N, C-alpha and C positions, 0 to 999 in steps of 0.2 A: 504494500500500500504506500502510495506517495503522500506523505502527510502534508506536503506543501500545497496540495490541491484539495484538501479537505474542506468541506462546506460547513457552515454553521447551521445547527438544527437542534430541536428537542423532539424526541420520539417517545411516546408512551404506548406500550403494547401489552395487552392482556395475555398472561401466560398460564393462569390458573384461576378457577373460581369455585365458590360454593354458594349456599343460600344467603350468607351474611356478608361476604366480602369477596374481593378478587385481588390477585397479585399482578402487579405491573412490572414489566421490565422497562426501566427508564434509561435512555441513552441521550447524552447531550454533548455537543461540540461547538466551540466557537471558532473552529478552523485551526486553532493552535493546540487546544487541549480537548481531550475526549475522555468521557467517563460513563460508567453504567452502574446501576444498582437494581435490586428487586425489592419492592416495597408493597405493603398491603394498603388498600383503599376501599371505600364503599361507594356504591352507586349514588347514594344520597348526597354525600359531600362533593363528589366530582361533578354531579349534575348541577348542583347549586353554583359551583365555580364556573362551569361552562356557560350557564345562563348569565352570569355576571359579565362574561366576556363579550356578550352580544353587543355589537355596535361600538366596541372599545376602539379607539380612545375618544369618545364624545366629550369627555371631561378629563380633568387631570388627576382623577382618583388613582390611588395605588391599589392594585388587586393582588391578593396573596392566597396561595393554596399550599398546604403541606400534607404529607402523609408519612406515617411512621413516627418515630420519636427521636429527636435530635440527641446525639451522643449516647444512643442506645443501640439496638440491633441494626436497624436500617432507617434511612430518612431521605426524603425528597421534598424540595420546596421550589416553587416558582413565584416570582414577584414581578408584576408588570408595572412599569413606571413610564409615564408620558415624558418624552424628551423635548420635542420641538413642535412648532406650528405646522410643519410638513406632515405631522402625524406619526413620526418615528417613535417607536417604543423600545425601551430597554427591558429585557427579560433576564433577571438574575436567577440563576439556577444553582441550587445546592444539592449535592449528592453525598450520601454517606453509605459506604459499603455495608452489605448485610453480613456482619460478623459480630459475634459476641465479644463484649469488652470486659468480661468478668476478670480476666487475668491481667491484660495489658491494654489500656486504652490507646496506646501508641500504635498498636497493630492495625487499627481501623483506618482505612483510606477515606479521605474527605476531599471534596473539591467544590469550589464555587467559581462560576464563570458567568459572563454576560453575553447575550446575543442581541443584536439590533434587528428589529423586525418592522415591516410595513403593515399598515392597516389591513390590506387585502389578505396578507398571510395570516393575520389574527382571525379574520372572518372565516377562512378555510379551516383553520385549526379549531375554532369554536364549534363549527358544525361537526367535524370529525370527533372532537372530544365529547360532545353531547351524545352522539350516536354510540361511542365506546362506553360511556357511563351508563346509558340506558340499557343497551344490549349486553353489557359486561363482556364484550368481545371486540376484537379488531385492533387497529392501530390509528393513532392520531399523531400527526407530525406537524410541527411548527418550523417553517424554514426561515432562516435568517437572511439578512441583506448582506451579500458578500461583495461589496464594491469598495 
């Protein structure tokens, strides 16, 4: 893989589900750094977040979603922040590996990165994320602006 040609993106993929929750494989890259984790989420919380993304960024609100527990077994968060009048949005993504920290907290891999996205990319992601949350199946990808 040529890491110099890597694109920025955030991908959420359902890899397991039961009646109460589902497991997501979350992969993120800003073109320079790439990370992945597996984390549990619920249809209700992800649906609520997907609905809040509809029409974003019509205002300068910060939108935030997290799954798992920070500094515990596994964690994922995404924070959407309005950047400028052209509608650009920064998405800060935090990933923590799914590893127990009972013995050594240092063995846990952690990463935070930001991707810059355009409103039409958020619209596409919002629709895919809502479908993923309701069906508890599929993939939702947010593509960054790579220019």
